[in-house]
N, C-alpha and C positions, 0 to 999 in steps of 0.2 A: 508515297506514302504522307503516314499522319503528320500533321504541323507544317508541311511543304508548303501544298498551294493554295491559296485562295481568288476566285474568281470575282469578278465585279461589272455591271450592267447596268443600264439603266432601262427601265420603260415608263410607259406613260399611259393613264386612264383619266376618264372621267367620270365625276362622282358631284353629288351634293356636298358642298359644306356652307354651313348656315344657309339652307335652304336656295342656292346658287349652284346651275351646274358650273365644276370646275376642272379645267384638267391638272392633276396634280401628276410629279413627274416621281417616280421610283426609283428608287438608287435601291441594291441589293449585293448581298455580295454573299456567296456560297463558299464554304469550307470544300477544299475537292476531296476530303478526304471520308471526313464524317456526314456531309452535305447538312450540317447544322447551319443555316442561315440570319444572315439581319438583311431590316428592309425598314427605311424610310423615306418619307410622301415628302416632296419639295414645292415649291413654285419654280424653279428652274434647276437646267444642269451647270450653271454657270462655275467658276474654279475656286468660289468659297464654299458652295454647297456642297460639291462635289468631295472637297477635303474636310468640311465637316460630318461630312457622314460618313466620310472615313473612321474618324477620329470618335465617331460615336461606335461605330463596329468595331472599333479595337474595344475600346472601354467593355461593350457588351460581351464578346470573347472570352477579354482578358489576357490576349495578348496578338499579336501581330503574325499571320505566315509569313516564312520566309521570300515567298514570291509570289504577287497579284498579276492576273492575268486580267486583260483588257481588251477593248476592241481598238480601234483607234481614232479616239475623238482628241480631237483640238486641244482637250484639258488634260492631255499624257502626251501625245505626238504630233510635232508640230509639221512634220513632213517625213518620209522614207522612204526608201525603193519596195519593190516589190518584194526582194528576196531579203529584206530587214537587215542586210549587212551596211546600211547608212539609215541611220536613225536622228532626228533632228527631234530632241526631246522640250516639253514643255519648261523650260527653267525655273521657274515656281514651283510645276510639282517632281520636278525632279528632285529637287531641295528639300522638299516635303518627303518625299520616299528615303532618301539621304539622312535624314536629321533621324525617322523612325528605322532606319536600317532596315526597310526591305528592298528588293529587286522587282520594279516594275516588268513586264512584260508581254509585248504584243503580238497576239497571235496573226499569219497570214492573213492577208486581205482576200476575200471571199471564201474562208472558211471557216462558216458560224459555228460549226461543230467543233471545233477546238475547244469552245468556252461555253459549249451544249448545256453542263453541270448547272451556269448562274442564268442561262436562258429557260431554261426549267424552271429554275426559281422565281425567276417575274414572271413566268405562264403564271405559275399556280399562285402567286400573290394577287395576281391582277381576277383569277375566277375568286376569292377569297373577296376582295370589294366590289364586286360588282353589283351596280342591284342595292348598295347601302349607303344610306346620307348620315355626316356626320355634325355636330355642331362647331367644327371649325378644322383646321390644319391639327393642331396638335393635340385633337380629341381623335382623328382618325389614328395618329403614329401611336398613343397610346393605346388604343384597341390593337392595332394592327401587330405590338409586341405581344402582346398579351395572348393574341392567337399563335405568334410564333412560341411561345417559350410555352402554349401547353397543347398546340395542336399539333402544328408543324413539325417541331423535334420530336415529340412523342407518336409520332405515327410510325406505320412500318413501312421504310420508304421502298417502294417498287425496285429499284437496282439492287441496293445493298442489303435490303430484306430483313434488314435491323434498324431498331432506331437512331436518329441522327444524333440525338443528346448522349445514348448511352457507348455509340463510336465515338463522339465528342472526347468523352476521359481520356481515351487512347492519346489523345493530340493534345490537348489543352497546356500538357507540362512541356511540350516540345517547340510551343509559340514564344517566341521573340518577347521578352519584356519591355512594354514602355514603363509604369509605373514609376519608375523615377526621373520619367522626363514633363516638362513644362506641356502641356498642349501647344501645340503649331499655333503660333498666329500669321493671318494673312490681310495684309492691308491691301486695300485697293489706290491704285495710283492713278490721274489724268495730267494728263499735259495738253493746256489747250492755249492757242493766239487770242489775244485780248485783241478785239478789233477797234478802231480809232473813236467810236462812241465810249469807250471805257465802261461798257456794261458787258461782265461774261456772264453765258449763261452755263448750266449744267443740270442734268435733266432736267427738272420741270420748275427749276426755281431761276431768279438772273440779280447777278452781284455788281455794282459797280467798285471799280478797282483802280488807284490811283492815274492820273493820265501817264505819268512816267511810263508807266508799263505796258501801253495799250503800243499797236502798231505792227 
């Protein structure tokens, strides 16, 4: 029914950014009823990017579907059994979902057709980007959103035979509101054991620490 479900997934494509061949990860969220969608290109699929794309999607739609359907990525689920009766959620993502009030819902393994709406959306976005070149990732996302609002949302959808933007008018008032919430912030945390030489390496940098903390 309107406003009930969204579906989210990742795709990947190669394109040219500033004259260089680059792999872009595509986050896509599709509304289950209207098929209106949101898409964003990133350089990775890590949890901060994943959550950031969700927040951008919520802002784009002006609200949040009551549940969002996912594949079983580690950013959402750490482990589960086949039937789904035992699920270990990613604690940070579960906290994020609880903060905004939506229910994450994983689909059963090996049943990709369960989230076929968003998978069709991923393919649609990749076809649009194929063969194009952009000045930067920001330029790609600007062009992508202009295309979504002016073309993808305005086309006659092959399944519903209606325009997604038109159908979205029937569900936008049924979405969960997030306007009064401060945007969710995620902070990355790392724990390291400092070697005896008191030099701590993090990413590509090396730092000295007091000798008393080494060992």
